[in-house]
All heavy atoms as TSV, in Angstrom:
chain	resi	resn	atom	element	x	y	z
A	1	MET	N	N	34.340	11.600	18.940
A	1	MET	CA	C	33.023	11.550	19.437
A	1	MET	C	C	32.047	11.274	18.174
A	1	MET	O	O	32.197	11.772	17.058
A	1	MET	CB	C	32.699	12.943	19.969
A	1	MET	CG	C	31.274	12.902	20.758
A	1	MET	SD	S	30.873	14.456	21.346
A	1	MET	CE	C	32.081	14.840	22.652
A	2	SER	N	N	31.132	10.356	18.452
A	2	SER	CA	C	30.116	10.056	17.323
A	2	SER	C	C	28.957	10.960	17.286
A	2	SER	O	O	28.583	11.554	18.346
A	2	SER	CB	C	29.692	8.612	17.419
A	2	SER	OG	O	28.963	8.354	18.635
A	3	LYS	N	N	28.366	10.907	16.118
A	3	LYS	CA	C	27.132	11.818	15.981
A	3	LYS	C	C	26.014	11.098	16.619
A	3	LYS	O	O	25.927	10.023	16.554
A	3	LYS	CB	C	26.752	12.116	14.523
A	3	LYS	CG	C	27.804	12.797	13.695
A	3	LYS	CD	C	27.293	13.077	12.296
A	3	LYS	CE	C	28.316	13.447	11.309
A	3	LYS	NZ	N	27.764	13.549	10.060
A	4	PRO	N	N	25.115	11.975	17.139
A	4	PRO	CA	C	23.871	11.360	17.682
A	4	PRO	C	C	22.929	10.780	16.507
A	4	PRO	O	O	23.059	11.334	15.414
A	4	PRO	CB	C	23.098	12.477	18.307
A	4	PRO	CG	C	23.712	13.679	17.797
A	4	PRO	CD	C	25.076	13.402	17.281
A	5	LYS	N	N	22.268	9.703	16.805
A	5	LYS	CA	C	21.461	9.067	15.717
A	5	LYS	C	C	20.240	9.983	15.478
A	5	LYS	O	O	19.757	10.682	16.243
A	5	LYS	CB	C	20.865	7.714	16.219
A	5	LYS	CG	C	21.968	6.697	16.212
A	5	LYS	CD	C	21.315	5.292	16.454
A	5	LYS	CE	C	22.391	4.221	16.439
A	5	LYS	NZ	N	21.849	2.973	16.451
A	6	LYS	N	N	19.845	10.022	14.141
A	6	LYS	CA	C	18.701	10.829	13.795
A	6	LYS	C	C	17.500	10.219	14.239
A	6	LYS	O	O	17.359	8.901	14.139
A	6	LYS	CB	C	18.734	11.028	12.235
A	6	LYS	CG	C	19.863	11.912	11.736
A	6	LYS	CD	C	19.690	12.130	10.189
A	6	LYS	CE	C	20.776	13.046	9.725
A	6	LYS	NZ	N	20.712	13.378	8.369
A	7	MET	N	N	16.487	10.921	14.468
A	7	MET	CA	C	15.138	10.396	14.769
A	7	MET	C	C	14.384	10.105	13.705
A	7	MET	O	O	14.534	10.640	12.563
A	7	MET	CB	C	14.304	11.502	15.802
A	7	MET	CG	C	14.986	11.858	16.988
A	7	MET	SD	S	14.975	10.521	18.197
A	7	MET	CE	C	13.245	10.592	18.623
A	8	GLY	N	N	13.400	9.260	13.872
A	8	GLY	CA	C	12.472	8.905	12.744
A	8	GLY	C	C	12.885	7.657	11.949
A	8	GLY	O	O	13.842	6.983	12.198
A	9	ARG	N	N	12.066	7.388	10.895
A	9	ARG	CA	C	12.339	6.207	9.998
A	9	ARG	C	C	13.601	6.351	9.169
A	9	ARG	O	O	13.844	7.439	8.606
A	9	ARG	CB	C	11.130	6.025	9.227
A	9	ARG	CG	C	11.114	4.961	8.377
A	9	ARG	CD	C	9.700	4.910	7.502
A	9	ARG	NE	N	9.590	4.253	6.373
A	9	ARG	CZ	C	10.099	4.597	5.257
A	9	ARG	NH1	N	10.634	5.828	5.104
A	9	ARG	NH2	N	9.986	3.994	4.110
A	10	PRO	N	N	14.377	5.419	9.117
A	10	PRO	CA	C	15.541	5.443	8.224
A	10	PRO	C	C	15.265	5.664	6.739
A	10	PRO	O	O	14.176	5.165	6.255
A	10	PRO	CB	C	16.277	4.056	8.344
A	10	PRO	CG	C	15.615	3.264	9.370
A	10	PRO	CD	C	14.296	4.048	9.766
A	11	LYS	N	N	16.108	6.303	5.974
A	11	LYS	CA	C	15.803	6.498	4.589
A	11	LYS	C	C	15.804	5.141	3.870
A	11	LYS	O	O	16.549	4.352	4.281
A	11	LYS	CB	C	16.780	7.507	3.963
A	11	LYS	CG	C	16.603	8.772	4.414
A	11	LYS	CD	C	17.442	9.802	3.733
A	11	LYS	CE	C	17.216	11.146	4.082
A	11	LYS	NZ	N	17.983	12.119	3.260
A	12	LEU	N	N	15.043	5.022	2.839
A	12	LEU	CA	C	15.032	3.803	1.951
A	12	LEU	C	C	16.150	3.972	0.998
A	12	LEU	O	O	16.466	5.074	0.619
A	12	LEU	CB	C	13.649	3.677	1.291
A	12	LEU	CG	C	12.474	3.398	2.043
A	12	LEU	CD1	C	11.220	3.499	1.314
A	12	LEU	CD2	C	12.660	1.985	2.849
A	13	PRO	N	N	16.672	2.897	0.510
A	13	PRO	CA	C	17.775	3.014	-0.536
A	13	PRO	C	C	17.269	3.676	-1.791
A	13	PRO	O	O	16.011	3.724	-1.989
A	13	PRO	CB	C	17.997	1.531	-0.820
A	13	PRO	CG	C	17.557	0.615	0.371
A	13	PRO	CD	C	16.481	1.525	0.875
A	14	ASP	N	N	18.062	4.214	-2.601
A	14	ASP	CA	C	17.629	4.881	-3.860
A	14	ASP	C	C	16.747	4.051	-4.581
A	14	ASP	O	O	17.100	2.742	-4.769
A	14	ASP	CB	C	18.912	5.334	-4.663
A	14	ASP	CG	C	19.634	6.583	-4.035
A	14	ASP	OD1	O	18.942	7.159	-3.223
A	14	ASP	OD2	O	20.811	6.691	-4.433
A	15	GLY	N	N	15.778	4.481	-5.326
A	15	GLY	CA	C	14.869	3.688	-6.158
A	15	GLY	C	C	13.792	2.961	-5.419
A	15	GLY	O	O	12.896	2.274	-5.948
A	16	GLU	N	N	13.802	2.916	-4.080
A	16	GLU	CA	C	12.900	2.202	-3.125
A	16	GLU	C	C	11.930	3.169	-2.529
A	16	GLU	O	O	11.033	2.687	-1.742
A	16	GLU	CB	C	13.492	1.260	-2.222
A	16	GLU	CG	C	14.164	0.059	-2.867
A	16	GLU	CD	C	14.838	-0.905	-2.029
A	16	GLU	OE1	O	14.130	-1.063	-0.916
A	16	GLU	OE2	O	15.825	-1.604	-2.234
A	17	ALA	N	N	12.071	4.490	-2.700
A	17	ALA	CA	C	11.228	5.365	-2.041
A	17	ALA	C	C	9.744	5.233	-2.546
A	17	ALA	O	O	9.507	4.979	-3.723
A	17	ALA	CB	C	11.731	6.839	-2.273
A	18	ARG	N	N	8.899	5.266	-1.573
A	18	ARG	CA	C	7.459	5.040	-1.952
A	18	ARG	C	C	6.815	6.402	-2.356
A	18	ARG	O	O	7.226	7.450	-1.920
A	18	ARG	CB	C	6.681	4.513	-0.788
A	18	ARG	CG	C	7.177	3.086	-0.413
A	18	ARG	CD	C	6.089	2.475	0.424
A	18	ARG	NE	N	6.603	1.044	0.514
A	18	ARG	CZ	C	5.984	0.121	1.233
A	18	ARG	NH1	N	4.946	0.449	1.776
A	18	ARG	NH2	N	6.506	-1.105	1.241
A	19	LYS	N	N	5.943	6.361	-3.282
A	19	LYS	CA	C	5.248	7.490	-3.860
A	19	LYS	C	C	3.797	7.414	-3.388
A	19	LYS	O	O	3.217	6.386	-3.192
A	19	LYS	CB	C	5.270	7.536	-5.341
A	19	LYS	CG	C	6.666	7.457	-5.877
A	19	LYS	CD	C	7.515	8.696	-5.743
A	19	LYS	CE	C	8.779	8.639	-6.456
A	19	LYS	NZ	N	9.892	8.911	-5.722
A	20	VAL	N	N	3.157	8.603	-3.206
A	20	VAL	CA	C	1.782	8.676	-2.861
A	20	VAL	C	C	0.878	8.423	-4.072
A	20	VAL	O	O	1.236	9.111	-5.153
A	20	VAL	CB	C	1.512	10.043	-2.014
A	20	VAL	CG1	C	0.002	10.191	-1.871
A	20	VAL	CG2	C	2.238	10.215	-0.870
A	21	PHE	N	N	-0.126	7.660	-3.998
A	21	PHE	CA	C	-0.972	7.447	-5.140
A	21	PHE	C	C	-2.417	7.837	-4.708
A	21	PHE	O	O	-3.156	7.047	-4.139
A	21	PHE	CB	C	-0.972	5.902	-5.445
A	21	PHE	CG	C	-1.734	5.529	-6.652
A	21	PHE	CD1	C	-1.331	5.906	-7.950
A	21	PHE	CD2	C	-3.008	4.804	-6.523
A	21	PHE	CE1	C	-2.105	5.491	-9.021
A	21	PHE	CE2	C	-3.695	4.342	-7.520
A	21	PHE	CZ	C	-3.267	4.797	-8.871
A	22	PRO	N	N	-2.805	9.034	-4.934
A	22	PRO	CA	C	-4.139	9.647	-4.452
A	22	PRO	C	C	-5.312	9.048	-5.206
A	22	PRO	O	O	-5.168	8.814	-6.449
A	22	PRO	CB	C	-4.018	11.103	-4.665
A	22	PRO	CG	C	-3.016	11.340	-5.755
A	22	PRO	CD	C	-1.980	10.147	-5.568
A	23	ILE	N	N	-6.235	8.569	-4.469
A	23	ILE	CA	C	-7.405	8.161	-5.117
A	23	ILE	C	C	-8.635	8.607	-4.378
A	23	ILE	O	O	-8.643	8.628	-3.200
A	23	ILE	CB	C	-7.446	6.608	-5.206
A	23	ILE	CG1	C	-8.737	6.092	-5.881
A	23	ILE	CG2	C	-7.243	6.011	-3.817
A	23	ILE	CD1	C	-8.589	4.568	-6.023
A	24	ARG	N	N	-9.698	9.055	-5.059
A	24	ARG	CA	C	-10.959	9.572	-4.396
A	24	ARG	C	C	-11.869	8.479	-4.399
A	24	ARG	O	O	-12.151	7.857	-5.358
A	24	ARG	CB	C	-11.507	10.738	-5.249
A	24	ARG	CG	C	-10.625	12.023	-5.201
A	24	ARG	CD	C	-11.200	13.022	-5.945
A	24	ARG	NE	N	-10.227	14.076	-6.160
A	24	ARG	CZ	C	-10.416	15.285	-5.551
A	24	ARG	NH1	N	-11.272	15.514	-4.737
A	24	ARG	NH2	N	-9.505	16.187	-5.741
A	25	VAL	N	N	-12.496	8.240	-3.189
A	25	VAL	CA	C	-13.461	7.184	-2.963
A	25	VAL	C	C	-14.647	7.913	-2.187
A	25	VAL	O	O	-14.359	8.834	-1.400
A	25	VAL	CB	C	-12.951	5.975	-2.331
A	25	VAL	CG1	C	-11.976	5.228	-3.195
A	25	VAL	CG2	C	-12.408	6.138	-0.920
A	26	SER	N	N	-15.785	7.318	-2.303
A	26	SER	CA	C	-16.959	7.841	-1.534
A	26	SER	C	C	-16.848	7.334	-0.027
A	26	SER	O	O	-16.050	6.301	0.206
A	26	SER	CB	C	-18.271	7.425	-2.070
A	26	SER	OG	O	-18.387	5.900	-1.943
A	27	ASP	N	N	-17.580	7.864	0.838
A	27	ASP	CA	C	-17.575	7.432	2.197
A	27	ASP	C	C	-18.031	5.818	2.321
A	27	ASP	O	O	-17.485	5.028	2.985
A	27	ASP	CB	C	-18.500	8.153	3.091
A	27	ASP	CG	C	-17.833	9.586	3.318
A	27	ASP	OD1	O	-16.755	9.847	3.243
A	27	ASP	OD2	O	-18.701	10.461	3.696
A	28	LYS	N	N	-18.919	5.639	1.407
A	28	LYS	CA	C	-19.477	4.098	1.326
A	28	LYS	C	C	-18.376	3.185	0.855
A	28	LYS	O	O	-18.242	2.071	1.478
A	28	LYS	CB	C	-20.711	4.135	0.571
A	28	LYS	CG	C	-21.388	2.844	0.506
A	28	LYS	CD	C	-22.683	2.801	-0.274
A	28	LYS	CE	C	-23.321	1.529	-0.391
A	28	LYS	NZ	N	-24.537	1.540	-1.229
A	29	GLU	N	N	-17.635	3.629	-0.088
A	29	GLU	CA	C	-16.612	2.830	-0.646
A	29	GLU	C	C	-15.499	2.594	0.434
A	29	GLU	O	O	-14.940	1.433	0.577
A	29	GLU	CB	C	-16.035	3.337	-1.941
A	29	GLU	CG	C	-16.945	3.383	-3.097
A	29	GLU	CD	C	-16.381	4.116	-4.275
A	29	GLU	OE1	O	-15.867	5.177	-4.060
A	29	GLU	OE2	O	-16.545	3.658	-5.478
A	30	ARG	N	N	-15.142	3.722	1.028
A	30	ARG	CA	C	-14.065	3.695	2.059
A	30	ARG	C	C	-14.400	2.652	3.168
A	30	ARG	O	O	-13.599	1.813	3.545
A	30	ARG	CB	C	-13.744	4.996	2.593
A	30	ARG	CG	C	-12.561	4.980	3.599
A	30	ARG	CD	C	-12.294	6.287	4.145
A	30	ARG	NE	N	-11.286	6.225	5.250
A	30	ARG	CZ	C	-10.017	6.307	5.080
A	30	ARG	NH1	N	-9.402	6.498	3.964
A	30	ARG	NH2	N	-9.233	6.229	6.179
A	31	ALA	N	N	-15.723	2.756	3.698
A	31	ALA	CA	C	-16.192	1.932	4.662
A	31	ALA	C	C	-16.153	0.436	4.273
A	31	ALA	O	O	-15.779	-0.474	5.093
A	31	ALA	CB	C	-17.657	2.378	5.147
A	32	HIS	N	N	-16.503	0.295	2.997
A	32	HIS	CA	C	-16.480	-1.165	2.455
A	32	HIS	C	C	-15.099	-1.713	2.394
A	32	HIS	O	O	-14.807	-2.817	2.833
A	32	HIS	CB	C	-17.113	-1.117	1.028
A	32	HIS	CG	C	-17.399	-2.331	0.362
A	32	HIS	ND1	N	-18.259	-3.242	0.944
A	32	HIS	CD2	C	-16.972	-2.911	-0.748
A	32	HIS	CE1	C	-18.385	-4.332	0.182
A	32	HIS	NE2	N	-17.648	-4.116	-0.857
A	33	PHE	N	N	-14.163	-0.828	1.976
A	33	PHE	CA	C	-12.710	-1.315	2.007
A	33	PHE	C	C	-12.249	-1.411	3.406
A	33	PHE	O	O	-11.429	-2.480	3.632
A	33	PHE	CB	C	-11.859	-0.175	1.276
A	33	PHE	CG	C	-12.200	0.062	-0.269
A	33	PHE	CD1	C	-11.778	1.274	-0.776
A	33	PHE	CD2	C	-12.938	-0.871	-0.941
A	33	PHE	CE1	C	-12.149	1.471	-2.137
A	33	PHE	CE2	C	-13.301	-0.649	-2.304
A	33	PHE	CZ	C	-12.872	0.616	-2.789
A	34	GLN	N	N	-12.591	-0.536	4.293
A	34	GLN	CA	C	-12.173	-0.700	5.652
A	34	GLN	C	C	-12.682	-1.944	6.236
A	34	GLN	O	O	-11.857	-2.791	7.024
A	34	GLN	CB	C	-12.594	0.514	6.461
A	34	GLN	CG	C	-12.062	0.478	7.889
A	34	GLN	CD	C	-10.555	0.906	7.845
A	34	GLN	OE1	O	-9.990	1.732	7.271
A	34	GLN	NE2	N	-9.685	-0.011	8.473
A	35	ASN	N	N	-13.889	-2.313	6.068
A	35	ASN	CA	C	-14.432	-3.595	6.541
A	35	ASN	C	C	-13.685	-4.806	5.933
A	35	ASN	O	O	-13.444	-5.787	6.728
A	35	ASN	CB	C	-15.864	-3.678	6.126
A	35	ASN	CG	C	-16.756	-2.778	7.096
A	35	ASN	OD1	O	-16.433	-2.367	8.145
A	35	ASN	ND2	N	-17.906	-2.464	6.478
A	36	ALA	N	N	-13.398	-4.748	4.609
A	36	ALA	CA	C	-12.701	-5.918	4.140
A	36	ALA	C	C	-11.275	-6.153	4.704
A	36	ALA	O	O	-10.795	-7.207	4.958
A	36	ALA	CB	C	-12.605	-5.696	2.552
A	37	ALA	N	N	-10.599	-4.891	4.900
A	37	ALA	CA	C	-9.226	-4.928	5.593
A	37	ALA	C	C	-9.270	-5.464	6.928
A	37	ALA	O	O	-8.469	-6.236	7.342
A	37	ALA	CB	C	-8.842	-3.479	5.487
A	38	ALA	N	N	-10.362	-5.120	7.592
A	38	ALA	CA	C	-10.446	-5.469	9.078
A	38	ALA	C	C	-10.711	-7.072	9.057
A	38	ALA	O	O	-10.150	-7.777	9.969
A	38	ALA	CB	C	-11.658	-4.792	9.787
A	39	ILE	N	N	-11.512	-7.553	8.152
A	39	ILE	CA	C	-11.654	-9.072	8.094
A	39	ILE	C	C	-10.486	-9.859	7.850
A	39	ILE	O	O	-10.206	-10.899	8.397
A	39	ILE	CB	C	-12.802	-9.400	7.011
A	39	ILE	CG1	C	-14.189	-8.925	7.442
A	39	ILE	CG2	C	-12.668	-10.780	6.599
A	39	ILE	CD1	C	-15.294	-8.830	6.307
A	40	GLU	N	N	-9.572	-9.195	6.966
A	40	GLU	CA	C	-8.251	-9.845	6.700
A	40	GLU	C	C	-7.155	-9.351	7.621
A	40	GLU	O	O	-6.006	-9.700	7.466
A	40	GLU	CB	C	-7.841	-9.423	5.329
A	40	GLU	CG	C	-8.670	-10.141	4.297
A	40	GLU	CD	C	-8.224	-10.013	2.812
A	40	GLU	OE1	O	-7.132	-9.463	2.668
A	40	GLU	OE2	O	-8.999	-10.478	1.909
A	41	ALA	N	N	-7.487	-8.690	8.781
A	41	ALA	CA	C	-6.593	-8.185	9.692
A	41	ALA	C	C	-5.465	-7.426	9.178
A	41	ALA	O	O	-4.235	-7.525	9.537
A	41	ALA	CB	C	-6.155	-9.421	10.580
A	42	LEU	N	N	-5.765	-6.506	8.287
A	42	LEU	CA	C	-4.749	-5.660	7.651
A	42	LEU	C	C	-5.190	-4.242	7.819
A	42	LEU	O	O	-6.300	-3.943	8.101
A	42	LEU	CB	C	-4.647	-5.891	6.092
A	42	LEU	CG	C	-4.170	-7.232	5.706
A	42	LEU	CD1	C	-4.407	-7.515	4.192
A	42	LEU	CD2	C	-2.682	-7.472	6.047
A	43	SER	N	N	-4.164	-3.264	7.835
A	43	SER	CA	C	-4.490	-1.924	7.826
A	43	SER	C	C	-5.066	-1.545	6.438
A	43	SER	O	O	-4.918	-2.362	5.384
A	43	SER	CB	C	-3.234	-1.055	8.013
A	43	SER	OG	O	-2.379	-1.221	6.918
A	44	LEU	N	N	-5.840	-0.527	6.228
A	44	LEU	CA	C	-6.406	-0.145	4.950
A	44	LEU	C	C	-5.357	0.024	3.932
A	44	LEU	O	O	-5.573	-0.535	2.789
A	44	LEU	CB	C	-7.281	1.136	5.270
A	44	LEU	CG	C	-8.076	1.563	3.984
A	44	LEU	CD1	C	-8.936	0.511	3.367
A	44	LEU	CD2	C	-8.817	2.878	4.308
A	45	PRO	N	N	-4.340	0.775	4.175
A	45	PRO	CA	C	-3.308	0.847	3.203
A	45	PRO	C	C	-2.699	-0.512	2.706
A	45	PRO	O	O	-2.448	-0.693	1.515
A	45	PRO	CB	C	-2.151	1.779	3.613
A	45	PRO	CG	C	-2.875	2.541	4.892
A	45	PRO	CD	C	-3.981	1.617	5.305
A	46	ASP	N	N	-2.396	-1.331	3.713
A	46	ASP	CA	C	-1.875	-2.707	3.273
A	46	ASP	C	C	-2.913	-3.440	2.494
A	46	ASP	O	O	-2.581	-4.190	1.550
A	46	ASP	CB	C	-1.524	-3.459	4.603
A	46	ASP	CG	C	-0.186	-2.865	5.206
A	46	ASP	OD1	O	0.537	-2.119	4.558
A	46	ASP	OD2	O	0.083	-3.194	6.430
A	47	TRP	N	N	-4.113	-3.426	2.891
A	47	TRP	CA	C	-5.144	-4.205	2.170
A	47	TRP	C	C	-5.348	-3.559	0.770
A	47	TRP	O	O	-5.316	-4.429	-0.195
A	47	TRP	CB	C	-6.624	-3.969	2.868
A	47	TRP	CG	C	-7.603	-4.795	2.161
A	47	TRP	CD1	C	-7.910	-6.152	2.368
A	47	TRP	CD2	C	-8.588	-4.274	1.159
A	47	TRP	NE1	N	-8.868	-6.475	1.438
A	47	TRP	CE2	C	-9.323	-5.385	0.842
A	47	TRP	CE3	C	-8.704	-3.113	0.713
A	47	TRP	CZ2	C	-10.404	-5.219	-0.113
A	47	TRP	CZ3	C	-9.775	-2.944	-0.341
A	47	TRP	CH2	C	-10.567	-4.068	-0.685
A	48	VAL	N	N	-5.334	-2.334	0.621
A	48	VAL	CA	C	-5.449	-1.680	-0.763
A	48	VAL	C	C	-4.232	-2.139	-1.625
A	48	VAL	O	O	-4.441	-2.503	-2.752
A	48	VAL	CB	C	-5.536	-0.211	-0.663
A	48	VAL	CG1	C	-5.473	0.380	-2.081
A	48	VAL	CG2	C	-6.923	0.243	0.005
A	49	ARG	N	N	-3.169	-1.980	-1.046
A	49	ARG	CA	C	-1.907	-2.345	-1.783
A	49	ARG	C	C	-1.934	-3.786	-2.234
A	49	ARG	O	O	-1.512	-4.110	-3.288
A	49	ARG	CB	C	-0.569	-1.982	-0.923
A	49	ARG	CG	C	0.723	-2.277	-1.605
A	49	ARG	CD	C	1.901	-1.822	-0.774
A	49	ARG	NE	N	1.754	-0.387	-0.182
A	49	ARG	CZ	C	1.491	-0.087	1.001
A	49	ARG	NH1	N	1.266	-0.965	1.937
A	49	ARG	NH2	N	1.390	1.288	1.364
A	50	LYS	N	N	-2.365	-4.650	-1.308
A	50	LYS	CA	C	-2.221	-6.162	-1.533
A	50	LYS	C	C	-3.352	-6.498	-2.651
A	50	LYS	O	O	-3.107	-7.248	-3.587
A	50	LYS	CB	C	-2.596	-6.877	-0.235
A	50	LYS	CG	C	-2.938	-8.454	-0.324
A	50	LYS	CD	C	-3.313	-8.941	0.872
A	50	LYS	CE	C	-4.243	-10.130	0.846
A	50	LYS	NZ	N	-5.494	-9.993	0.213
A	51	THR	N	N	-4.577	-5.853	-2.450
A	51	THR	CA	C	-5.728	-6.155	-3.421
A	51	THR	C	C	-5.306	-5.612	-4.757
A	51	THR	O	O	-5.565	-6.365	-5.894
A	51	THR	CB	C	-7.017	-5.438	-2.904
A	51	THR	OG1	O	-7.157	-6.084	-1.616
A	51	THR	CG2	C	-8.217	-5.821	-3.791
A	52	LEU	N	N	-4.749	-4.425	-4.915
A	52	LEU	CA	C	-4.484	-3.862	-6.176
A	52	LEU	C	C	-3.392	-4.572	-6.903
A	52	LEU	O	O	-3.378	-4.808	-8.102
A	52	LEU	CB	C	-4.104	-2.398	-6.090
A	52	LEU	CG	C	-5.165	-1.372	-5.868
A	52	LEU	CD1	C	-4.747	-0.012	-5.686
A	52	LEU	CD2	C	-6.287	-1.425	-6.934
A	53	THR	N	N	-2.342	-4.944	-6.173
A	53	THR	CA	C	-1.252	-5.801	-6.625
A	53	THR	C	C	-1.722	-7.077	-7.201
A	53	THR	O	O	-1.422	-7.555	-8.317
A	53	THR	CB	C	-0.141	-6.007	-5.589
A	53	THR	OG1	O	0.331	-4.719	-5.304
A	53	THR	CG2	C	1.056	-6.839	-6.158
A	54	GLU	N	N	-2.590	-7.847	-6.377
A	54	GLU	CA	C	-3.098	-9.209	-6.803
A	54	GLU	C	C	-3.896	-9.012	-8.059
A	54	GLU	O	O	-3.851	-9.804	-8.989
A	54	GLU	CB	C	-3.905	-9.768	-5.588
A	54	GLU	CG	C	-3.178	-10.339	-4.512
A	54	GLU	CD	C	-4.055	-10.689	-3.428
A	54	GLU	OE1	O	-5.289	-10.515	-3.328
A	54	GLU	OE2	O	-3.483	-11.278	-2.503
A	55	ARG	N	N	-4.751	-8.045	-8.160
A	55	ARG	CA	C	-5.595	-7.797	-9.276
A	55	ARG	C	C	-4.724	-7.443	-10.516
A	55	ARG	O	O	-5.020	-8.029	-11.648
A	55	ARG	CB	C	-6.564	-6.768	-9.058
A	55	ARG	CG	C	-7.721	-6.604	-10.102
A	55	ARG	CD	C	-8.639	-7.808	-10.176
A	55	ARG	NE	N	-9.624	-7.526	-11.261
A	55	ARG	CZ	C	-9.778	-8.254	-12.298
A	55	ARG	NH1	N	-9.116	-9.389	-12.484
A	55	ARG	NH2	N	-10.688	-7.891	-13.157
A	56	ALA	N	N	-3.842	-6.644	-10.432
A	56	ALA	CA	C	-2.887	-6.168	-11.534
A	56	ALA	C	C	-2.198	-7.455	-11.949
A	56	ALA	O	O	-2.043	-7.654	-13.184
A	56	ALA	CB	C	-1.967	-5.175	-11.076
A	57	ASP	N	N	-1.610	-8.226	-11.056
A	57	ASP	CA	C	-1.029	-9.590	-11.438
A	57	ASP	C	C	-1.947	-10.480	-12.218
A	57	ASP	O	O	-1.538	-11.070	-13.272
A	57	ASP	CB	C	-0.481	-10.265	-10.204
A	57	ASP	CG	C	0.741	-9.615	-9.544
A	57	ASP	OD1	O	1.242	-8.751	-10.156
A	57	ASP	OD2	O	0.956	-10.018	-8.401
A	58	GLU	N	N	-3.232	-10.644	-11.901
A	58	GLU	CA	C	-4.211	-11.432	-12.619
A	58	GLU	C	C	-4.302	-10.943	-13.964
A	58	GLU	O	O	-4.246	-11.663	-15.036
A	58	GLU	CB	C	-5.538	-11.404	-11.917
A	58	GLU	CG	C	-5.508	-12.132	-10.603
A	58	GLU	CD	C	-6.801	-11.902	-9.800
A	58	GLU	OE1	O	-7.904	-11.508	-10.491
A	58	GLU	OE2	O	-6.940	-12.318	-8.674
A	59	ILE	N	N	-4.525	-9.599	-14.080
A	59	ILE	CA	C	-4.744	-9.019	-15.456
A	59	ILE	C	C	-3.568	-9.140	-16.344
A	59	ILE	O	O	-3.676	-9.486	-17.547
A	59	ILE	CB	C	-5.217	-7.550	-15.318
A	59	ILE	CG1	C	-6.671	-7.513	-14.596
A	59	ILE	CG2	C	-5.248	-6.808	-16.652
A	59	ILE	CD1	C	-7.032	-6.075	-14.169
A	60	THR	N	N	-2.336	-8.800	-15.851
A	60	THR	CA	C	-1.185	-8.796	-16.735
A	60	THR	C	C	-0.865	-10.268	-17.049
A	60	THR	O	O	-0.400	-10.598	-18.169
A	60	THR	CB	C	-0.016	-8.110	-16.056
A	60	THR	OG1	O	0.277	-8.760	-14.757
A	60	THR	CG2	C	-0.324	-6.567	-15.919
A	61	SER	N	N	-0.965	-11.181	-16.199
A	61	SER	CA	C	-0.626	-12.581	-16.538
A	61	SER	C	C	-1.636	-13.212	-17.564
A	61	SER	O	O	-1.245	-13.881	-18.461
A	61	SER	CB	C	-0.576	-13.489	-15.268
A	61	SER	OG	O	-1.919	-13.629	-14.758
A	62	ARG	N	N	-2.951	-12.726	-17.413
A	62	ARG	CA	C	-3.878	-13.120	-18.390
A	62	ARG	C	C	-3.580	-12.534	-19.802
A	62	ARG	O	O	-3.705	-13.271	-20.834
A	62	ARG	CB	C	-5.198	-12.740	-17.898
A	62	ARG	CG	C	-6.325	-13.418	-18.731
A	62	ARG	CD	C	-7.770	-13.071	-18.092
A	62	ARG	NE	N	-8.064	-11.612	-17.953
A	62	ARG	CZ	C	-8.503	-10.987	-16.954
A	62	ARG	NH1	N	-8.779	-11.752	-15.798
A	62	ARG	NH2	N	-8.668	-9.782	-16.929
A	63	SER	N	N	-3.161	-11.402	-19.916
A	63	SER	CA	C	-2.890	-10.658	-21.074
A	63	SER	C	C	-1.604	-11.166	-21.717
A	63	SER	O	O	-1.361	-11.199	-23.026
A	63	SER	CB	C	-2.901	-9.111	-21.041
A	63	SER	OG	O	-1.752	-8.757	-20.333
A	64	LEU	N	N	-0.655	-11.625	-20.905
A	64	LEU	CA	C	0.669	-12.022	-21.402
A	64	LEU	C	C	0.561	-13.596	-21.582
A	64	LEU	O	O	1.396	-14.109	-22.474
A	64	LEU	CB	C	1.709	-11.858	-20.379
A	64	LEU	CG	C	2.038	-10.443	-20.066
A	64	LEU	CD1	C	3.111	-10.339	-18.880
A	64	LEU	CD2	C	2.569	-9.728	-21.335
A	65	GLY	N	N	-0.358	-14.332	-21.073
A	65	GLY	CA	C	-0.547	-15.741	-21.275
A	65	GLY	C	C	-1.012	-16.281	-22.477
A	65	GLY	O	O	-0.790	-17.110	-23.269
């Protein structure tokens, strides 16, 4: 007899678990970010992740270039 499947999201492989990155923003900043995310049809976390990654890539490529 097989075990019943566990409920919820499957575990990520070792080394791929996501960590929480807390950041404090004002209500005005959050609304500004939320509006930008909506314009790009992204959730707020996806927009923040995309925007920070793009900016970090620009900065690191400029300093390495």
